[in-house]
C-alpha positions in Angstrom: 112.5 -30.8 70.7 114.7 -27.8 71.1 112.8 -24.5 71.3 114.1 -21.3 69.9 115.1 -18.8 72.7 114.8 -15.1 72.5 117.8 -13.0 71.5 119.9 -11.8 74.5 119.6 -8.3 75.7 121.2 -6.3 78.5 119.2 -5.8 81.7 120.3 -2.6 83.6 118.0 -2.9 86.6 120.5 -4.2 89.0 124.0 -3.2 87.9 125.9 -4.4 90.9 129.0 -5.9 89.3 129.5 -8.0 92.4 131.0 -10.8 90.4 133.6 -8.4 89.1 135.2 -8.5 92.5 135.1 -12.3 92.8 136.8 -13.5 89.7 140.1 -12.7 87.9 138.4 -11.3 84.8 135.1 -10.0 86.2 132.2 -8.8 84.1 133.4 -7.0 81.0 131.9 -3.5 80.8 131.2 -2.0 77.4 133.5 0.9 76.5 130.7 3.4 77.1 130.0 2.3 80.6 131.2 4.4 83.5 134.1 3.0 85.5 132.3 3.5 88.8 129.5 1.2 89.9 126.6 1.8 92.2 126.2 0.2 95.5 125.6 -3.6 95.0 122.2 -5.1 95.5 121.7 -8.8 96.1 118.8 -10.3 94.1 119.2 -13.6 96.0 118.9 -12.0 99.5 115.3 -13.2 99.8 116.2 -16.8 99.0 116.8 -19.5 101.6 120.3 -19.2 103.1 121.0 -22.8 102.0 121.1 -21.7 98.3 124.4 -22.7 96.7 127.3 -20.3 96.1 127.9 -19.5 92.5 131.3 -19.5 90.7 132.9 -16.3 89.7 133.5 -15.6 86.0 136.3 -17.9 84.7 136.5 -21.6 84.1 133.5 -22.2 86.3 131.4 -19.5 84.5 132.9 -19.4 81.0 131.8 -16.9 78.4 133.0 -15.7 75.0 134.2 -12.1 75.0 131.1 -10.0 74.4 133.1 -7.5 72.4 134.3 -10.1 69.9 131.9 -9.8 67.0 133.2 -13.1 65.5 132.2 -15.2 68.5 129.3 -16.8 66.5 131.8 -18.6 64.3 134.6 -19.1 66.8 132.8 -20.1 70.0 131.7 -23.6 70.7 129.8 -24.2 73.9 130.6 -27.0 76.3 128.6 -30.3 76.1 126.9 -31.5 79.3 129.7 -34.0 80.0 132.4 -31.3 79.5 130.6 -28.9 81.8 130.3 -31.7 84.5 134.1 -32.4 84.2 135.1 -28.8 84.6 133.0 -28.5 87.7 134.6 -31.6 89.2 138.1 -30.3 88.7 137.4 -26.6 89.7 139.6 -25.3 92.6 138.0 -24.2 95.8 138.0 -20.5 94.8 136.5 -21.3 91.4 139.3 -19.5 89.4 141.3 -22.5 88.1 141.0 -26.1 86.9 143.1 -28.6 88.9 144.8 -31.6 87.5 142.8 -34.0 89.7 139.2 -34.0 90.7 138.3 -31.7 93.6 134.6 -32.5 93.8 133.8 -29.1 95.3 131.7 -27.5 92.6 128.9 -29.0 90.5 126.2 -28.0 88.0 123.1 -26.7 89.7 120.0 -28.8 89.7 117.1 -27.6 87.6 115.2 -26.8 90.8 118.1 -24.6 92.0 118.4 -22.9 88.7 114.7 -22.1 88.6 114.7 -20.8 92.2 117.7 -18.5 91.4 116.0 -16.5 88.6 115.6 -12.7 89.2 114.1 -9.6 87.7 114.6 -6.0 88.8 116.9 -7.2 91.5 114.2 -9.4 93.2 113.8 -13.2 93.2 111.1 -14.4 90.7 109.7 -17.1 93.1 110.3 -19.8 90.5 108.9 -23.3 91.1 109.9 -26.4 89.2 107.2 -29.0 88.4 109.1 -32.3 87.9 105.9 -34.1 86.7 105.2 -31.7 83.8 108.9 -30.7 83.2 108.0 -27.0 83.4 108.9 -24.0 85.5 106.5 -21.3 86.7 107.3 -17.9 88.1 105.5 -15.1 90.0 107.5 -12.7 87.8 109.1 -13.4 84.4 112.9 -13.5 84.9 115.4 -11.4 82.9 119.1 -11.4 82.1 120.5 -9.4 85.0 123.7 -9.2 87.0 125.0 -10.6 89.2 123.3 -13.8 88.3 124.0 -13.5 84.6 126.4 -11.4 82.6 124.0 -9.2 80.7 126.6 -8.4 78.0 127.6 -12.0 77.3 126.1 -13.9 74.3 125.5 -16.9 76.6 121.7 -17.2 77.1 121.4 -20.9 78.3 123.0 -22.7 81.2 123.3 -26.5 81.7 121.9 -28.0 84.8 122.7 -31.4 86.4 119.2 -32.7 86.1 118.4 -35.3 83.5 115.0 -36.3 82.1 116.7 -39.5 80.8 120.1 -40.9 80.2 120.7 -39.1 76.9 119.4 -35.7 77.7 119.8 -33.0 80.4 117.9 -29.8 81.2 119.2 -26.4 80.4 117.6 -23.0 81.3 117.6 -19.6 79.6 117.6 -16.2 81.3 113.8 -16.0 81.0 113.4 -19.1 83.0 112.4 -21.4 80.1 113.7 -24.9 80.6 114.7 -27.2 77.7 115.5 -30.9 77.4 118.6 -31.1 75.3 120.9 -33.8 74.0 123.9 -34.0 76.3 126.1 -33.6 73.2 124.7 -30.2 72.4 127.4 -27.6 72.1 125.4 -24.5 71.2 127.6 -21.4 71.1 125.0 -19.6 73.2 125.0 -22.2 75.9 127.3 -22.4 78.9 127.1 -23.1 82.6 127.7 -21.6 86.0 129.1 -23.9 88.6 127.7 -23.9 92.1 128.9 -25.4 95.4 126.8 -26.2 98.4 127.0 -24.0 101.5 127.0 -26.2 104.6 125.6 -25.2 108.0 127.7 -23.3 110.4 129.8 -25.6 112.6 128.7 -25.6 116.2 131.2 -24.0 118.7 133.8 -26.4 120.2 133.0 -27.7 123.6 135.4 -26.8 126.4 137.5 -29.7 127.8 135.6 -31.8 130.3 132.1 -30.9 128.9 
């Protein structure tokens, strides 16, 4: 059963705009926002260094224009299969979709999505309970940059995790997890691709060693 999520609102506690420097479009600032940004803070700095890298805004992190007031009637969100396909074809820098599978990016698991949630620039210490299908947090998450675009109407993200063959989990910015039909194409639902960050390669050995 699909639950009703709260309406999106803009969180201003960690206005880093880091993602604006990583994608071709960047986060779209409202007209009344200043053109300068404060020093970035990293709400994922207290996470394990093995946490995946997230795609910049673009095909791997799609979103309707937050200034387009007609988006409710024009925007159709991707189904789970469509989101999976885009991730497979996404180029290494996350800014374009290739003509052949690249298999670099993917949807995050529900565990990764839960662990990534933040509030006031700090990680919320989320834990996913696979047995109950529920997430718990030390602090309730919020819709903050750089993890979310606080001005986007997107409030749900697909994950790769599936409770069964016909459904997949999605998560909202408050950390609530939903089991949805894979054909769901809510206008308020999108995704953000991730790619695994491997361990640093060991230094090459000198000849003869």
